[in-house]
mmCIF file of the C-alpha atoms, coordinates in Angstrom:
data_MODEL
# 
_entry.id   MODEL 
# 
loop_
_atom_site.group_PDB 
_atom_site.id 
_atom_site.type_symbol 
_atom_site.label_atom_id 
_atom_site.label_alt_id 
_atom_site.label_comp_id 
_atom_site.label_asym_id 
_atom_site.label_entity_id 
_atom_site.label_seq_id 
_atom_site.pdbx_PDB_ins_code 
_atom_site.Cartn_x 
_atom_site.Cartn_y 
_atom_site.Cartn_z 
_atom_site.occupancy 
_atom_site.B_iso_or_equiv 
_atom_site.pdbx_formal_charge 
_atom_site.auth_seq_id 
_atom_site.auth_comp_id 
_atom_site.auth_asym_id 
_atom_site.auth_atom_id 
_atom_site.pdbx_PDB_model_num 
ATOM 1   C CA . GLY A 1 1   ? 0.000   0.000   0.000  1.00 0.00 ? 1   GLY A CA 1 
ATOM 2   C CA . ARG A 1 2   ? 2.642   2.523   -0.988 1.00 0.00 ? 2   ARG A CA 1 
ATOM 3   C CA . MET A 1 3   ? 0.199   4.335   -3.274 1.00 0.00 ? 3   MET A CA 1 
ATOM 4   C CA . ARG A 1 4   ? -1.829  6.059   -0.571 1.00 0.00 ? 4   ARG A CA 1 
ATOM 5   C CA . SER A 1 5   ? 0.011   9.124   0.644  1.00 0.00 ? 5   SER A CA 1 
ATOM 6   C CA . GLN A 1 6   ? -1.694  9.196   4.038  1.00 0.00 ? 6   GLN A CA 1 
ATOM 7   C CA . ALA A 1 7   ? -0.479  5.688   4.870  1.00 0.00 ? 7   ALA A CA 1 
ATOM 8   C CA . ALA A 1 8   ? 3.079   6.959   5.017  1.00 0.00 ? 8   ALA A CA 1 
ATOM 9   C CA . SER A 1 9   ? 2.526   8.750   8.315  1.00 0.00 ? 9   SER A CA 1 
ATOM 10  C CA . PHE A 1 10  ? 1.012   5.699   10.001 1.00 0.00 ? 10  PHE A CA 1 
ATOM 11  C CA . PRO A 1 11  ? 2.858   2.526   10.996 1.00 0.00 ? 11  PRO A CA 1 
ATOM 12  C CA . THR A 1 12  ? 1.536   -0.556  9.196  1.00 0.00 ? 12  THR A CA 1 
ATOM 13  C CA . SER A 1 13  ? 2.242   -2.747  12.207 1.00 0.00 ? 13  SER A CA 1 
ATOM 14  C CA . LEU A 1 14  ? 2.700   -2.231  15.932 1.00 0.00 ? 14  LEU A CA 1 
ATOM 15  C CA . PRO A 1 15  ? 6.251   -1.034  16.676 1.00 0.00 ? 15  PRO A CA 1 
ATOM 16  C CA . ASP A 1 16  ? 7.845   -3.681  18.935 1.00 0.00 ? 16  ASP A CA 1 
ATOM 17  C CA . GLY A 1 17  ? 4.391   -5.253  19.058 1.00 0.00 ? 17  GLY A CA 1 
ATOM 18  C CA . SER A 1 18  ? 3.049   -2.800  21.613 1.00 0.00 ? 18  SER A CA 1 
ATOM 19  C CA . VAL A 1 19  ? -0.006  -0.588  21.379 1.00 0.00 ? 19  VAL A CA 1 
ATOM 20  C CA . GLY A 1 20  ? 1.930   1.971   23.425 1.00 0.00 ? 20  GLY A CA 1 
ATOM 21  C CA . GLY A 1 21  ? 4.653   2.185   20.786 1.00 0.00 ? 21  GLY A CA 1 
ATOM 22  C CA . TRP A 1 22  ? 2.021   2.485   18.096 1.00 0.00 ? 22  TRP A CA 1 
ATOM 23  C CA . LEU A 1 23  ? 0.244   5.307   19.920 1.00 0.00 ? 23  LEU A CA 1 
ATOM 24  C CA . GLN A 1 24  ? 3.594   7.042   20.301 1.00 0.00 ? 24  GLN A CA 1 
ATOM 25  C CA . ALA A 1 25  ? 4.147   6.821   16.548 1.00 0.00 ? 25  ALA A CA 1 
ATOM 26  C CA . LEU A 1 26  ? 0.771   8.530   16.085 1.00 0.00 ? 26  LEU A CA 1 
ATOM 27  C CA . ASN A 1 27  ? 1.710   11.204  18.656 1.00 0.00 ? 27  ASN A CA 1 
ATOM 28  C CA . MET A 1 28  ? -1.133  9.849   20.788 1.00 0.00 ? 28  MET A CA 1 
ATOM 29  C CA . ALA A 1 29  ? 0.999   8.347   23.560 1.00 0.00 ? 29  ALA A CA 1 
ATOM 30  C CA . LYS A 1 30  ? -1.025  10.168  26.209 1.00 0.00 ? 30  LYS A CA 1 
ATOM 31  C CA . TYR A 1 31  ? -3.837  7.709   25.573 1.00 0.00 ? 31  TYR A CA 1 
ATOM 32  C CA . ASP A 1 32  ? -1.633  4.702   26.285 1.00 0.00 ? 32  ASP A CA 1 
ATOM 33  C CA . PRO A 1 33  ? -2.947  4.306   29.882 1.00 0.00 ? 33  PRO A CA 1 
ATOM 34  C CA . ALA A 1 34  ? -6.548  4.506   28.639 1.00 0.00 ? 34  ALA A CA 1 
ATOM 35  C CA . PHE A 1 35  ? -5.966  1.799   26.023 1.00 0.00 ? 35  PHE A CA 1 
ATOM 36  C CA . ALA A 1 36  ? -4.157  -0.372  28.546 1.00 0.00 ? 36  ALA A CA 1 
ATOM 37  C CA . ALA A 1 37  ? -6.918  0.081   31.130 1.00 0.00 ? 37  ALA A CA 1 
ATOM 38  C CA . ALA A 1 38  ? -9.497  -0.947  28.533 1.00 0.00 ? 38  ALA A CA 1 
ATOM 39  C CA . GLY A 1 39  ? -7.453  -4.069  27.748 1.00 0.00 ? 39  GLY A CA 1 
ATOM 40  C CA . VAL A 1 40  ? -6.596  -2.875  24.247 1.00 0.00 ? 40  VAL A CA 1 
ATOM 41  C CA . THR A 1 41  ? -3.074  -4.270  24.133 1.00 0.00 ? 41  THR A CA 1 
ATOM 42  C CA . THR A 1 42  ? -2.964  -6.196  20.853 1.00 0.00 ? 42  THR A CA 1 
ATOM 43  C CA . GLU A 1 43  ? -3.404  -5.404  17.184 1.00 0.00 ? 43  GLU A CA 1 
ATOM 44  C CA . GLN A 1 44  ? -6.545  -7.581  17.139 1.00 0.00 ? 44  GLN A CA 1 
ATOM 45  C CA . ALA A 1 45  ? -8.085  -5.579  19.975 1.00 0.00 ? 45  ALA A CA 1 
ATOM 46  C CA . LEU A 1 46  ? -7.170  -2.322  18.232 1.00 0.00 ? 46  LEU A CA 1 
ATOM 47  C CA . LYS A 1 47  ? -8.917  -3.385  15.039 1.00 0.00 ? 47  LYS A CA 1 
ATOM 48  C CA . ARG A 1 48  ? -12.142 -3.928  16.961 1.00 0.00 ? 48  ARG A CA 1 
ATOM 49  C CA . MET A 1 49  ? -12.171 -0.291  18.070 1.00 0.00 ? 49  MET A CA 1 
ATOM 50  C CA . ASP A 1 50  ? -14.477 2.227   16.444 1.00 0.00 ? 50  ASP A CA 1 
ATOM 51  C CA . ASP A 1 51  ? -15.370 5.842   17.078 1.00 0.00 ? 51  ASP A CA 1 
ATOM 52  C CA . GLY A 1 52  ? -17.801 4.946   19.849 1.00 0.00 ? 52  GLY A CA 1 
ATOM 53  C CA . SER A 1 53  ? -15.426 2.642   21.693 1.00 0.00 ? 53  SER A CA 1 
ATOM 54  C CA . LEU A 1 54  ? -12.621 5.199   21.499 1.00 0.00 ? 54  LEU A CA 1 
ATOM 55  C CA . LYS A 1 55  ? -14.955 7.754   23.050 1.00 0.00 ? 55  LYS A CA 1 
ATOM 56  C CA . GLU A 1 56  ? -15.837 5.243   25.782 1.00 0.00 ? 56  GLU A CA 1 
ATOM 57  C CA . ILE A 1 57  ? -12.236 4.643   26.807 1.00 0.00 ? 57  ILE A CA 1 
ATOM 58  C CA . GLY A 1 58  ? -11.600 8.378   27.068 1.00 0.00 ? 58  GLY A CA 1 
ATOM 59  C CA . VAL A 1 59  ? -10.457 9.720   23.687 1.00 0.00 ? 59  VAL A CA 1 
ATOM 60  C CA . SER A 1 60  ? -12.812 12.686  23.871 1.00 0.00 ? 60  SER A CA 1 
ATOM 61  C CA . MET A 1 61  ? -11.422 14.815  21.040 1.00 0.00 ? 61  MET A CA 1 
ATOM 62  C CA . ALA A 1 62  ? -12.930 13.963  17.655 1.00 0.00 ? 62  ALA A CA 1 
ATOM 63  C CA . GLY A 1 63  ? -9.704  14.853  15.827 1.00 0.00 ? 63  GLY A CA 1 
ATOM 64  C CA . HIS A 1 64  ? -7.746  12.420  17.971 1.00 0.00 ? 64  HIS A CA 1 
ATOM 65  C CA . ARG A 1 65  ? -10.286 9.649   17.403 1.00 0.00 ? 65  ARG A CA 1 
ATOM 66  C CA . LYS A 1 66  ? -10.082 10.291  13.676 1.00 0.00 ? 66  LYS A CA 1 
ATOM 67  C CA . ARG A 1 67  ? -6.293  10.051  13.738 1.00 0.00 ? 67  ARG A CA 1 
ATOM 68  C CA . ILE A 1 68  ? -6.363  6.844   15.760 1.00 0.00 ? 68  ILE A CA 1 
ATOM 69  C CA . LEU A 1 69  ? -8.989  5.341   13.447 1.00 0.00 ? 69  LEU A CA 1 
ATOM 70  C CA . LEU A 1 70  ? -6.877  6.266   10.406 1.00 0.00 ? 70  LEU A CA 1 
ATOM 71  C CA . GLY A 1 71  ? -3.970  4.573   12.123 1.00 0.00 ? 71  GLY A CA 1 
ATOM 72  C CA . ILE A 1 72  ? -6.059  1.443   12.687 1.00 0.00 ? 72  ILE A CA 1 
ATOM 73  C CA . ASP A 1 73  ? -7.044  1.564   9.010  1.00 0.00 ? 73  ASP A CA 1 
ATOM 74  C CA . SER A 1 74  ? -3.366  1.506   8.063  1.00 0.00 ? 74  SER A CA 1 
ATOM 75  C CA . LEU A 1 75  ? -2.836  -1.558  10.225 1.00 0.00 ? 75  LEU A CA 1 
ATOM 76  C CA . SER A 1 76  ? -5.741  -3.322  8.542  1.00 0.00 ? 76  SER A CA 1 
ATOM 77  C CA . SER A 1 77  ? -4.715  -2.464  5.005  1.00 0.00 ? 77  SER A CA 1 
ATOM 78  C CA . ALA A 1 78  ? -1.137  -3.542  5.638  1.00 0.00 ? 78  ALA A CA 1 
ATOM 79  C CA . ASP A 1 79  ? -1.868  -7.175  6.394  1.00 0.00 ? 79  ASP A CA 1 
ATOM 80  C CA . ALA A 1 80  ? -4.502  -7.502  3.699  1.00 0.00 ? 80  ALA A CA 1 
ATOM 81  C CA . GLY A 1 81  ? -1.726  -8.422  1.272  1.00 0.00 ? 81  GLY A CA 1 
ATOM 82  C CA . CYS A 1 82  ? -0.299  -11.300 3.262  1.00 0.00 ? 82  CYS A CA 1 
ATOM 83  C CA . SER A 1 83  ? -3.559  -12.616 4.727  1.00 0.00 ? 83  SER A CA 1 
ATOM 84  C CA . THR A 1 84  ? -5.943  -14.860 2.815  1.00 0.00 ? 84  THR A CA 1 
ATOM 85  C CA . ASP A 1 85  ? -8.256  -13.754 0.022  1.00 0.00 ? 85  ASP A CA 1 
ATOM 86  C CA . VAL A 1 86  ? -11.225 -14.725 2.160  1.00 0.00 ? 86  VAL A CA 1 
ATOM 87  C CA . ASP A 1 87  ? -10.435 -11.920 4.603  1.00 0.00 ? 87  ASP A CA 1 
ATOM 88  C CA . MET A 1 88  ? -10.475 -9.451  1.740  1.00 0.00 ? 88  MET A CA 1 
ATOM 89  C CA . ALA A 1 89  ? -13.838 -10.730 0.476  1.00 0.00 ? 89  ALA A CA 1 
ATOM 90  C CA . ASP A 1 90  ? -15.285 -10.431 3.964  1.00 0.00 ? 90  ASP A CA 1 
ATOM 91  C CA . ALA A 1 91  ? -13.938 -6.943  4.494  1.00 0.00 ? 91  ALA A CA 1 
ATOM 92  C CA . ALA A 1 92  ? -15.038 -5.362  1.223  1.00 0.00 ? 92  ALA A CA 1 
ATOM 93  C CA . PRO A 1 93  ? -18.862 -5.436  1.556  1.00 0.00 ? 93  PRO A CA 1 
ATOM 94  C CA . VAL A 1 94  ? -18.689 -4.087  5.110  1.00 0.00 ? 94  VAL A CA 1 
ATOM 95  C CA . ALA A 1 95  ? -16.627 -1.093  4.034  1.00 0.00 ? 95  ALA A CA 1 
ATOM 96  C CA . ALA A 1 96  ? -18.940 -0.415  1.106  1.00 0.00 ? 96  ALA A CA 1 
ATOM 97  C CA . ALA A 1 97  ? -22.055 -0.583  3.247  1.00 0.00 ? 97  ALA A CA 1 
ATOM 98  C CA . GLU A 1 98  ? -20.824 1.850   5.877  1.00 0.00 ? 98  GLU A CA 1 
ATOM 99  C CA . PRO A 1 99  ? -22.404 5.291   5.643  1.00 0.00 ? 99  PRO A CA 1 
ATOM 100 C CA . GLN A 1 100 ? -19.838 7.909   4.705  1.00 0.00 ? 100 GLN A CA 1 
# 
């Protein structure tokens, strides 16, 4: 996914496997305790987060939620290439159906 310019500013995987390192890369390290307290400590847990759940764990600023969600998007798009085709087929309709 080198085509999308925005992806460049987001890590495509968790640095040293930690959500804290990933948040730091997004300049969102101050939310590390909130993510940890909510049990969001793996890439899988991160990918289950949405705007509402970010708000729940204490990311109150919309701009910060947007940045974190973009970061999660970059994680998801990165492993699409090396994961199975089935994952891609599953993911596509959901994305298309979501209201913009």
